[in-house]
C-alpha positions, 0 to 999 in steps of 0.5 A, spaced: 079 669 351 073 668 348 071 673 342 064 674 340 063 672 333 057 677 332 058 683 327 059 690 330 058 696 327 064 702 329 063 708 326 062 707 318 065 700 318 062 693 319 066 687 320 066 680 323 070 681 330 072 673 330 075 673 323 079 679 325 082 675 331 083 669 327 087 673 322 091 676 327 092 670 331 095 666 324 100 672 323 102 672 330 103 664 330 107 665 324 112 671 327 112 670 334 113 665 340 107 664 344 108 666 352 106 659 354 110 655 349 115 650 351 121 654 349 119 660 354 121 655 360 128 653 357 133 658 361 137 659 355 131 662 351 131 668 356 138 670 355 137 677 352 139 678 345 144 684 343 141 690 341 143 690 334 139 683 334 133 686 337 133 692 332 133 687 326 128 683 329 123 689 331 124 692 324 123 685 320 117 684 325 114 691 323 115 690 316 111 683 316 106 686 320 105 692 314 105 687 309 100 683 312 096 690 313 096 690 320 101 695 321 098 702 323 091 700 324 088 706 325 092 711 321 089 713 314 091 709 308 093 715 305 099 715 310 101 708 310 096 706 315 091 700 315 085 705 315 081 701 320 078 703 327 080 703 334 076 697 335 081 693 330 086 696 335 083 694 341 082 687 338 089 686 336 092 688 343 088 683 346 089 678 342 097 679 342 097 679 349 098 671 348 105 672 344 112 675 345 112 681 340 119 683 338 117 690 337 120 693 344 125 698 340 119 701 337 115 703 343 116 710 343 116 711 336 109 708 335 107 710 342 108 717 342 111 720 336 107 717 331 100 719 334 103 726 335 105 726 327 098 724 325 095 729 330 099 735 329 103 734 322 101 738 316 099 733 310 107 734 307 109 732 314 105 726 314 106 724 307 114 724 308 114 721 315 108 716 317 109 711 312 116 709 314 115 710 321 109 705 321 113 700 317 119 701 322 124 703 316 125 709 321 125 709 328 123 715 332 125 718 339 122 724 344 127 729 347 124 733 353 128 732 359 134 736 361 139 736 366 135 742 369 128 741 367 126 734 369 120 734 373 119 741 370 119 740 363 116 747 362 123 750 365 127 747 359 133 751 356 135 748 349 134 754 344 131 754 337 133 761 334 130 762 327 135 764 321 132 765 315 129 758 312 132 754 318 132 753 325 138 753 329 138 748 336 143 749 342 142 746 348 142 739 352 137 733 353 138 727 357 135 721 359 133 720 351 131 713 350 134 709 344 137 716 341 143 712 339 139 707 334 134 712 332 133 716 325 129 722 327 126 725 333 121 730 336 124 735 340 121 741 345 126 747 345 125 755 347 123 759 341 121 766 346 125 767 352 121 773 353 114 769 354 112 765 361 116 758 361 109 755 358 108 760 352 115 760 349 116 753 347 116 750 340 116 742 338 121 740 332 122 734 327 129 733 328 134 728 323 139 726 328 144 725 323 145 732 321 151 736 323 151 739 330 148 733 334 152 729 339 149 723 342 152 719 348 149 713 351 149 713 359 151 706 363 145 704 367 146 700 374 143 694 370 149 694 365 145 697 359 145 703 355 138 705 353 138 712 355 142 718 352 145 725 353 143 729 346 147 735 345 145 740 340 151 745 338 148 749 332 144 744 329 141 747 323 134 744 321 129 746 316 124 751 317 119 746 315 121 742 321 116 745 326 111 741 328 104 745 330 105 753 331 111 757 334 110 758 341 105 752 342 110 747 344 107 746 351 100 744 348 104 739 344 108 737 349 102 735 354 099 731 349 105 727 347 106 726 355 099 723 355 100 719 349 107 717 353 103 715 359 098 711 356 103 708 352 107 706 358 101 705 363 095 702 358 099 700 352 102 693 350 109 694 352 114 691 357 111 695 363 104 692 362 106 685 361 103 681 366 108 678 370 105 673 375 105 667 370 112 667 370 113 668 377 108 663 379 112 658 374 118 660 378 115 659 385 114 652 383 120 651 380 124 653 386 119 649 391 117 656 394 110 655 392 107 653 398 111 658 402 105 663 405 109 669 404 110 668 397 103 665 396 100 672 399 105 676 394 103 672 388 096 673 390 096 681 391 100 681 384 095 677 380 089 682 383 094 688 382 095 686 375 088 685 373 086 692 376 091 695 372 088 691 366 081 694 367 084 701 368 087 700 361 081 698 358 077 704 360 083 708 357 083 704 351 075 705 350 076 713 351 081 713 346 076 709 341 071 714 342 075 719 340 078 723 346 085 725 347 088 722 353 087 726 359 089 725 366 087 718 366 093 716 363 097 719 369 093 714 373 095 708 369 102 710 369 102 711 376 099 704 377 104 701 373 110 704 376 107 701 383 106 695 380 113 694 377 116 695 385 111 689 387 113 685 381 120 686 384 119 685 391 115 678 389 121 676 385 126 677 390 122 673 395 121 667 391 129 667 389 131 669 396 139 669 396 140 667 389 137 674 387 143 677 389 148 672 388 147 666 383 151 661 380 152 661 372 152 653 372 146 652 376 140 651 372 135 652 378 137 659 379 139 661 372 133 666 371 136 669 377 140 674 373 134 676 369 130 678 375 136 681 378 136 686 372 129 687 373 130 689 380 135 694 379 131 697 373 124 697 377 125 704 380 126 707 373 119 706 372 117 711 377 121 716 373 120 715 366 114 719 363 114 723 369 115 721 376 110 718 381 110 725 385 108 729 378 103 723 377 100 724 384 100 732 383 096 731 376 091 726 379 090 731 385 089 737 381 085 735 375 081 729 377 080 730 385 080 738 384 085 740 389 088 747 389 095 747 385 101 748 388 103 756 389 108 759 384 111 765 386 114 766 378 107 765 375 106 769 369 114 772 369 118 771 363 122 765 363 129 769 362 127 773 369 126 766 373 132 764 377 135 758 375 141 754 379 
């Protein structure tokens, strides 16, 4: 991609875009492999690293990024950021698309928790938590979903009861990504059951090492253990752990969900990696590139990924103008989950039977195992960050102006609403 060498003025700062892009490129060349480099074509290089190796790589990369003045680009220097503009972040994201970044374990910590701490934290909270978060010294998770409150997050039942200068947490969360390796997290709990379900919630900062918290990884169909159950059994946290105001947690939760959907649908993470170059290469490698069905699937994939990229650009431009992410995040997130299924179908069409049964010693099909893992994991993209149905409801109500679904218990106290 060609970047203009002209100088642009964004807010109070003027800078040379070309020089900044060159600076980012030089850093990435020294710390990350290029996506088009030779080692990306070697089957052995596709073997997934262990979780411990991934965490070490993410922390090391983020520390180097921080040392280079390229971490937390838009966050204030007072709290460990680089103090630059959204335009800097946009250029970094565009430039980094050519490298394989090892920052996957930090996606929630930086894509969701960091902006929430910056947006709603007190000066003391920002001073205490932002520098280590930005540098990757600490890794954060978010704890929303519960066994009885998945799509309806506002119906959650985890309780937080004030006891002097502490809050006591009791309840259960589920599908918490990365909790087993995270240091801290943001949890939404019910602080007043006498209020309607959307009005009696609060958000808290939680040290996951305190007594009374039990984290249990969940085995997924892909063989990985990325999600967890988290049990709170009388866990005590300081009163200063409250993020925002008491009983204003739903407003914070909505903001955090929007950050999550933007991160999933328009960020630089795995769901937004363009897969068509790898699949085109795989089609050539297996001699399937002349098959008209495969060619059609690849053409549709290229078009869909380009459209999604334009949606992401629109969202990032809105953020650059100072707007908090809105329903457009749901459009990007829904597009991303539908695209994951399109990638799944294209990869299986190319691999054929090898997508279900592969020989470990067969170099021609050595990538089949990795694409099979992607295949069985693709459906999860339609759940993470809110289901496709939830996204369609948000788009219908907040973009198209359609009426909301009727709620017979609207305005009723949470404790009076029947639950299974």
